[in-house]
NUMIDREN-402051 format. One record per residue (C-alpha): x, y, z. Coordinates in steps of 0.25 Angstrom, whole numbers, padded with zeros to 4 digits, always signed. Each point is the difference from the previous one (the first is absolute). Last residue first. Layout:
<nulos>
XYZ/...
</nulos>
This chain:
<nulos>
+0104+0124+0013/-0014+0003+0006/-0010+0010-0005/-0012+0005+0004/+0001+0003+0014/-0007+0007+0013/+0010+0008+0005/+0007-0002+0014/+0015-0002-0003/+0006+0011-0005/+0005+0010-0011/-0008+0011-0004/-0003+0005-0015/-0006+0015-0001/-0005+0005+0013/-0013+0008-0002/-0003-0008-0013/+0001-0013+0007/+0010-0010-0005/+0004-0014+0007/+0011-0007-0001/+0000-0012+0009/+0013-0007+0007/+0000-0016+0001/+0015-0001+0002/+0002+0014+0007/+0008+0009-0008/+0012+0005+0008/+0011-0009-0004/-0005-0001-0013/+0004+0016-0002/+0014-0003+0001/-0001-0011-0009/-0007+0009-0011/-0012-0003-0005/-0006+0003-0012/-0017-0003-0003/-0007-0004-0012/-0013+0002-0003/-0003-0007-0014/-0014-0005+0003/+0009-0011+0010/+0006+0005+0012/+0012-0002-0003/+0011+0001+0011/+0015+0003-0006/+0013+0001+0008/+0009+0010-0002/+0014-0003+0000/+0006+0011-0011/-0012+0011+0003/-0011+0004-0010/-0003+0013+0000/-0013+0005+0006/-0015+0003-0002/-0003+0000+0017/-0007-0008+0010/+0004+0003+0014/+0006-0005+0011/+0005+0009+0013/+0008-0005+0010/+0002+0006+0014/+0012+0005+0008/+0003+0005+0014/+0010+0007+0003/-0001+0007-0014/-0010-0002-0009/-0005-0006-0012/+0004-0012-0009/-0007-0001-0014/-0004-0012-0005/-0004-0004-0015/-0012-0008-0005/+0007+0002-0017/-0009+0002-0014/+0009+0000-0008/+0009+0010-0009/+0007+0001-0013/-0013+0006-0005/-0011+0007+0009/-0008-0009+0007/-0017+0001-0005/-0008-0003+0012/-0014-0005-0004/+0001-0013+0005/+0006+0004+0012/-0011+0009+0006/-0009-0011-0003/+0010-0010+0006/+0000+0008+0013/-0015+0003+0001/-0002-0015-0002/+0010-0003+0012/+0012-0005-0002/+0010-0011+0005/+0012-0001+0003/+0008-0015+0001/+0016-0003+0001/
</nulos>
């Protein structure tokens, strides 16, 4: 699987301190009733047994579980802005390919 980090996301993640016994994760959260949407987020969470790890270099390693992997598009990009925090999509300028 490939993901990309924009320069802004890489800068934020380089300074991000992950608490002890936690890992940096890309996580999917389903919301809705009749119409379901999936929200992807970057967070510090517990490691899960069947996680896939993606090493972006510079100490940035994401853990992704099987459920999330189904909803994360190949070549997805992670961006960061002050207004929105981390955003996962497919239309940002990229600074890292895994």
